[in-house]
C-alpha positions as CSV (number, residue, x, y, z in Angstrom):
1,M,4.8,45.3,44.6
2,L,2.1,47.4,42.9
3,K,3.8,47.1,39.6
4,R,4.0,43.3,39.9
5,L,0.2,43.2,40.8
6,T,-0.7,45.4,37.9
7,A,1.4,43.2,35.5
8,A,-0.2,40.1,36.9
9,A,-3.7,41.5,36.5
10,A,-2.9,42.5,32.9
11,I,-1.6,39.0,32.2
12,G,-4.8,37.5,33.7
13,L,-7.0,39.7,31.5
14,L,-5.1,38.7,28.5
15,A,-5.4,35.0,29.4
16,A,-9.2,35.2,30.1
17,P,-11.3,33.9,27.3
18,A,-13.1,36.7,25.5
19,V,-16.8,36.7,25.0
20,A,-17.6,36.6,21.3
21,Q,-19.1,39.9,20.1
22,E,-20.6,39.0,16.7
23,L,-22.5,42.3,16.3
24,P,-21.5,45.9,16.4
25,P,-23.2,48.1,19.0
26,G,-26.7,49.2,18.0
27,P,-30.4,49.2,19.0
28,K,-31.7,46.2,20.9
29,V,-33.5,43.5,18.9
30,R,-36.3,41.5,20.6
31,V,-37.4,38.3,18.9
32,L,-40.6,36.5,19.8
33,A,-40.3,32.8,18.8
34,V,-42.9,30.0,19.2
35,T,-41.5,26.7,18.1
36,Q,-42.2,23.2,19.5
37,V,-45.4,21.5,20.5
38,L,-44.0,20.6,24.0
39,T,-41.3,22.0,26.3
40,N,-39.8,18.6,27.0
41,L,-39.1,17.7,23.4
42,P,-35.4,17.2,22.7
43,Q,-35.8,19.5,19.7
44,Y,-36.7,22.2,22.2
45,T,-34.4,21.4,25.1
46,R,-31.3,20.4,23.0
47,V,-31.5,22.9,20.2
48,D,-34.0,25.7,20.4
49,Q,-33.2,26.7,24.0
50,P,-29.4,26.6,23.8
51,V,-28.9,27.8,20.3
52,L,-31.7,30.3,19.8
53,R,-32.7,31.5,23.3
54,D,-29.4,31.3,25.2
55,A,-26.5,31.7,22.7
56,L,-27.7,34.7,20.7
57,P,-27.8,37.1,23.7
58,Q,-24.4,35.8,24.8
59,K,-22.9,36.3,21.3
60,T,-24.2,39.9,21.1
61,N,-23.8,41.1,24.6
62,G,-27.5,41.2,25.0
63,R,-28.2,43.2,21.9
64,I,-30.4,40.3,20.6
65,E,-33.0,39.1,23.1
66,V,-35.0,36.0,22.3
67,Q,-38.3,35.2,24.0
68,L,-38.8,31.5,23.3
69,F,-42.1,29.7,23.9
70,S,-43.7,26.3,23.1
71,W,-47.1,26.1,21.5
72,P,-49.0,25.5,24.8
73,E,-47.3,28.4,26.6
74,R,-48.8,30.7,24.0
75,N,-52.0,28.8,23.4
76,V,-51.1,28.1,19.8
77,N,-52.2,25.2,17.6
78,G,-50.1,24.0,14.6
79,P,-52.3,25.2,11.8
80,E,-52.2,28.7,13.3
81,V,-48.4,29.2,13.1
82,L,-48.2,30.6,9.6
83,R,-51.1,33.0,10.3
84,L,-49.5,34.3,13.5
85,V,-46.2,34.8,11.7
86,R,-47.8,36.4,8.7
87,S,-49.8,38.9,10.9
88,G,-46.6,39.8,12.9
89,Q,-47.9,38.5,16.2
90,V,-44.9,36.2,16.2
91,D,-41.5,36.9,14.6
92,V,-40.4,33.3,14.4
93,G,-42.7,30.2,14.4
94,S,-42.1,26.5,13.7
95,A,-44.5,23.8,12.6
96,P,-44.5,20.5,10.7
97,L,-45.0,21.1,7.0
98,G,-48.2,19.0,6.8
99,M,-49.9,21.2,9.3
100,V,-49.4,24.4,7.4
101,A,-49.3,23.2,3.8
102,G,-52.8,24.5,3.2
103,D,-51.3,28.0,2.9
104,A,-48.5,26.8,0.6
105,P,-49.2,23.3,-0.9
106,L,-45.7,23.0,-2.3
107,L,-44.5,22.5,1.4
108,D,-46.0,19.0,1.3
109,G,-43.7,18.0,-1.5
110,M,-40.7,18.0,0.9
111,D,-42.1,15.1,2.9
112,L,-44.4,13.0,0.8
113,A,-45.2,9.6,2.2
114,G,-42.8,7.0,0.9
115,L,-40.5,9.5,-0.8
116,A,-37.3,9.4,1.3
117,P,-35.9,6.0,2.3
118,D,-33.4,7.6,4.7
119,I,-32.9,10.8,6.6
120,Q,-30.0,11.9,4.4
121,T,-32.2,11.8,1.3
122,A,-35.0,13.7,3.2
123,R,-32.5,16.4,4.1
124,R,-31.3,16.8,0.5
125,I,-34.9,17.1,-0.7
126,A,-35.7,19.7,1.9
127,D,-32.6,21.7,1.1
128,A,-33.3,21.6,-2.7
129,L,-37.0,22.6,-2.4
130,T,-36.5,25.4,0.2
131,P,-35.8,28.2,-2.4
132,H,-38.9,27.2,-4.4
133,V,-41.1,27.0,-1.3
134,N,-39.9,30.4,-0.3
135,R,-41.0,31.9,-3.6
136,D,-44.5,30.8,-2.7
137,L,-44.3,31.8,1.0
138,E,-42.9,35.2,0.3
139,R,-46.1,36.0,-1.7
140,I,-47.9,35.8,1.6
141,G,-45.3,37.6,3.7
142,I,-43.4,34.7,5.1
143,R,-39.9,33.1,4.7
144,M,-38.8,29.7,5.8
145,V,-35.3,30.0,7.4
146,A,-34.6,26.5,8.7
147,T,-35.9,23.0,8.6
148,L,-35.8,19.9,10.8
149,A,-36.8,16.2,10.7
150,F,-38.3,14.9,13.9
151,S,-37.5,11.2,13.2
152,K,-38.4,8.2,11.1
153,Q,-42.2,7.9,11.1
154,V,-43.3,4.3,11.7
155,M,-46.4,2.3,12.5
156,F,-47.2,1.3,16.0
157,C,-49.8,-1.5,16.0
158,R,-51.9,-3.2,18.6
159,K,-51.9,-6.5,16.8
160,A,-49.7,-8.4,14.4
161,V,-49.3,-6.9,11.0
162,P,-48.6,-9.3,8.1
163,S,-46.4,-6.7,6.3
164,L,-46.3,-3.0,5.4
165,T,-48.0,-3.8,2.1
166,D,-50.8,-5.8,3.6
167,L,-53.0,-3.6,5.8
168,Q,-56.3,-5.1,4.7
169,G,-59.1,-4.0,7.0
170,M,-56.8,-2.2,9.4
171,K,-57.6,1.3,10.6
172,V,-54.5,3.4,10.7
173,R,-54.1,6.9,12.2
174,A,-52.4,8.9,9.5
175,A,-51.7,12.6,9.7
176,G,-51.8,14.3,6.4
177,P,-53.2,13.5,2.9
178,S,-50.1,11.8,1.4
179,L,-49.7,9.4,4.3
180,G,-53.4,8.6,4.0
181,D,-52.9,7.9,0.3
182,L,-50.1,5.5,1.0
183,V,-52.1,3.7,3.7
184,R,-55.1,3.4,1.5
185,S,-53.0,2.1,-1.4
186,F,-52.0,-0.9,0.8
187,N,-55.7,-1.6,1.6
188,G,-55.7,0.1,5.0
189,Q,-58.2,2.7,6.2
190,P,-56.6,6.0,7.1
191,V,-58.2,7.6,10.2
192,S,-57.8,11.2,11.5
193,V,-57.2,11.3,15.2
194,N,-55.6,14.1,17.2
195,F,-52.2,13.1,18.6
196,G,-53.4,13.5,22.2
197,E,-56.2,11.1,21.6
198,V,-54.3,8.3,19.9
199,Y,-53.4,6.4,23.1
200,T,-57.0,6.0,24.0
201,A,-58.0,5.1,20.5
202,L,-55.4,2.3,20.4
203,E,-56.3,1.1,23.9
204,R,-60.0,0.8,23.0
205,G,-59.3,-0.7,19.5
206,T,-60.9,2.3,17.7
207,I,-57.8,2.1,15.5
208,D,-55.4,-0.7,14.9
209,C,-52.2,1.3,14.2
210,A,-50.9,4.8,14.3
211,V,-48.0,6.5,12.7
212,T,-45.5,8.7,14.5
213,G,-41.7,8.9,15.2
214,T,-39.8,6.0,16.7
215,G,-39.2,8.1,19.8
216,G,-42.5,10.0,19.7
217,G,-44.5,6.8,20.2
218,N,-42.3,5.9,23.1
219,S,-42.6,9.3,24.8
220,A,-46.4,9.3,24.3
221,K,-46.5,5.8,25.8
222,W,-48.2,4.2,22.8
223,T,-45.9,1.3,23.6
224,E,-48.3,0.5,26.5
225,V,-51.2,-0.2,24.2
226,T,-49.3,-1.6,21.1
227,S,-47.4,-4.8,20.5
228,H,-45.8,-4.4,17.1
229,L,-43.7,-1.8,15.3
230,V,-43.6,-1.8,11.4
231,N,-40.0,-0.6,10.9
232,Y,-40.3,1.3,7.6
233,P,-39.8,5.1,7.1
234,M,-43.2,6.2,5.9
235,Q,-42.2,9.9,6.3
236,W,-39.7,12.0,8.4
237,A,-42.0,14.6,10.0
238,V,-40.1,17.5,8.4
239,A,-40.9,20.9,9.9
240,G,-39.9,24.4,9.1
241,Y,-39.0,27.6,11.0
242,Y,-40.8,30.6,9.5
243,V,-40.3,34.3,9.9
244,N,-42.4,37.4,9.2
245,L,-40.8,38.7,5.9
246,A,-41.5,42.4,6.6
247,W,-39.8,42.1,10.1
248,W,-37.0,40.1,8.6
249,N,-36.2,42.6,5.8
250,K,-36.2,45.5,8.2
251,L,-33.5,44.0,10.4
252,D,-30.0,45.6,10.2
253,A,-27.9,43.6,7.7
254,P,-25.4,42.4,10.4
255,V,-28.3,41.3,12.6
256,R,-30.0,39.4,9.7
257,A,-26.7,37.8,8.8
258,L,-26.2,36.5,12.3
259,L,-29.7,35.2,12.5
260,E,-29.2,33.4,9.1
261,K,-26.0,31.8,10.5
262,T,-27.9,30.8,13.7
263,F,-30.8,29.2,11.7
264,Q,-28.3,27.3,9.6
265,E,-26.8,26.0,12.8
266,I,-30.3,25.0,14.1
267,T,-31.0,23.2,10.8
268,D,-27.8,21.2,11.1
269,K,-28.3,20.3,14.7
270,Q,-31.9,19.4,14.3
271,W,-31.3,17.0,11.4
272,A,-28.5,15.4,13.3
273,L,-30.8,15.1,16.3
274,G,-33.5,13.6,14.2
275,S,-31.1,10.8,13.1
276,E,-30.1,10.2,16.7
277,I,-33.6,10.1,18.0
278,T,-34.6,7.7,15.2
279,E,-32.0,5.1,16.3
280,D,-32.5,5.7,20.0
281,G,-36.3,5.2,19.7
282,L,-35.8,1.9,17.9
283,A,-33.3,0.7,20.5
284,C,-35.6,1.6,23.4
285,N,-38.7,0.1,21.7
286,F,-36.9,-3.2,20.9
287,G,-35.3,-3.5,24.3
288,N,-31.7,-2.8,23.3
289,A,-30.5,-1.3,26.6
290,P,-26.9,-0.3,25.6
291,S,-28.2,1.9,22.8
292,C,-31.2,3.3,24.6
293,K,-30.0,6.7,25.9
294,I,-32.9,9.2,25.4
295,H,-36.2,7.5,25.6
296,T,-37.7,4.8,27.9
297,L,-36.3,1.3,27.6
298,L,-39.3,-1.1,27.4
299,K,-39.4,-4.0,29.8
300,K,-41.7,-5.8,27.3
301,P,-40.2,-4.9,23.9
302,L,-42.3,-4.4,20.8
303,T,-42.2,-7.1,18.1
304,E,-40.5,-5.7,15.0
305,V,-42.2,-6.1,11.7
306,K,-39.2,-5.8,9.4
307,A,-40.1,-3.9,6.3
308,G,-36.7,-2.8,5.0
309,D,-36.4,-5.4,2.4
310,A,-36.2,-4.8,-1.4
311,A,-39.7,-6.0,-1.9
312,S,-41.2,-3.5,0.5
313,A,-39.2,-0.7,-0.9
314,A,-40.3,-1.6,-4.5
315,A,-43.9,-1.8,-3.4
316,V,-43.7,1.7,-1.7
317,R,-42.0,3.1,-4.8
318,K,-44.8,1.7,-7.0
319,Q,-47.5,3.4,-4.8
320,L,-45.5,6.6,-4.7
321,V,-45.5,6.7,-8.5
322,E,-49.1,5.6,-9.1
323,V,-50.9,7.1,-6.1
324,V,-49.1,9.4,-3.8
325,L,-47.4,11.7,-6.3
326,P,-50.4,12.1,-8.7
327,N,-52.8,12.8,-5.8
328,W,-50.4,15.4,-4.4
329,V,-50.1,17.2,-7.8
330,K,-53.9,17.2,-8.0
331,R,-54.0,19.1,-4.7
332,C,-51.0,21.3,-5.5
333,G,-51.3,21.9,-9.3
334,E,-49.3,20.8,-12.3
335,R,-46.7,23.5,-11.6
336,C,-45.8,21.5,-8.5
337,G,-45.3,18.4,-10.6
338,Q,-42.9,20.3,-12.8
339,I,-41.0,21.6,-9.8
340,Y,-40.9,18.1,-8.4
341,N,-39.4,16.7,-11.6
342,D,-36.8,19.5,-11.9
343,V,-35.7,19.5,-8.2
344,V,-36.7,16.4,-6.4
345,A,-36.7,13.6,-9.0
346,P,-32.9,13.8,-9.5
347,I,-32.6,13.1,-5.8
348,S,-35.4,10.6,-5.2
349,G,-35.0,8.7,-8.5
350,V,-38.8,8.8,-8.9
351,K,-40.3,10.9,-11.6
352,Y,-43.8,12.3,-11.7
353,T,-45.7,11.4,-14.9
354,P,-48.9,13.4,-15.7
355,R,-51.9,11.1,-16.1
């Protein structure tokens, strides 16, 4: 009887699924990561928490321990992220490129207003520019190890808009200089308003329109104080994950290799999520119940201002060539224009011409 029990136990052990041990035994590695602006963002709950915080300790039998926080939990503002990473106060930080491009202006070249007509193109541009961006970041002790796109950035407006290319006299909340350049090129007036204050500004009529993600405007309830959505990808809200370079280089080679693999997984999942959220946000904002799974279905749908036609695309391309690109190169330097032509122009089909 004992022999039979022992044999059965052995068979049970063999049949039990093994926990993947992707690292050899060694000293414990504690990682402090501060990533998203809110804890309820899908980017945080669907990717950062399960992939970074939860899976790494499981894969390594607890050898890697990740303390993961959102910005508010650590009292962090977006522009501070690179400085916190650079000083070593944070091992891993994430922030939209436009918020931290002051420390490395080439970052802005990944998500220029009007540059990428779809999220696939935006991903190709981000992947191609990452090595060049890292040469600049490494000079200040930082490396970018992953990217994400939040979703298609569109205009939510409190009144009818003739078209994307006719913003005459309209005040538009535009985050970042290249988006401001694009709005201005269509005769709109770009206005700087903190994200948390946009709802009130729209409600009071201080601004006429505001740009954010298709789902972001829904989550922030801008849909309560707007009536129209201009459905054109003005940007993709690309963001990066940054690590302290000295900390990164001191990691054991197997640990660093596993983290590199993890950040590649995060990149892939975040870009896929950005595509999903884009479509879900549009469905919810336009009252398409069967396709609205993540955000809030509007009882009173927004009116779509369709701007995906060839004429709109041609007009945006013209302003990209004549206004957005030259102004960015002025801020970044002629070297950035050359890098753009070598790396991005073959993808975008739009070349920078010095003026």
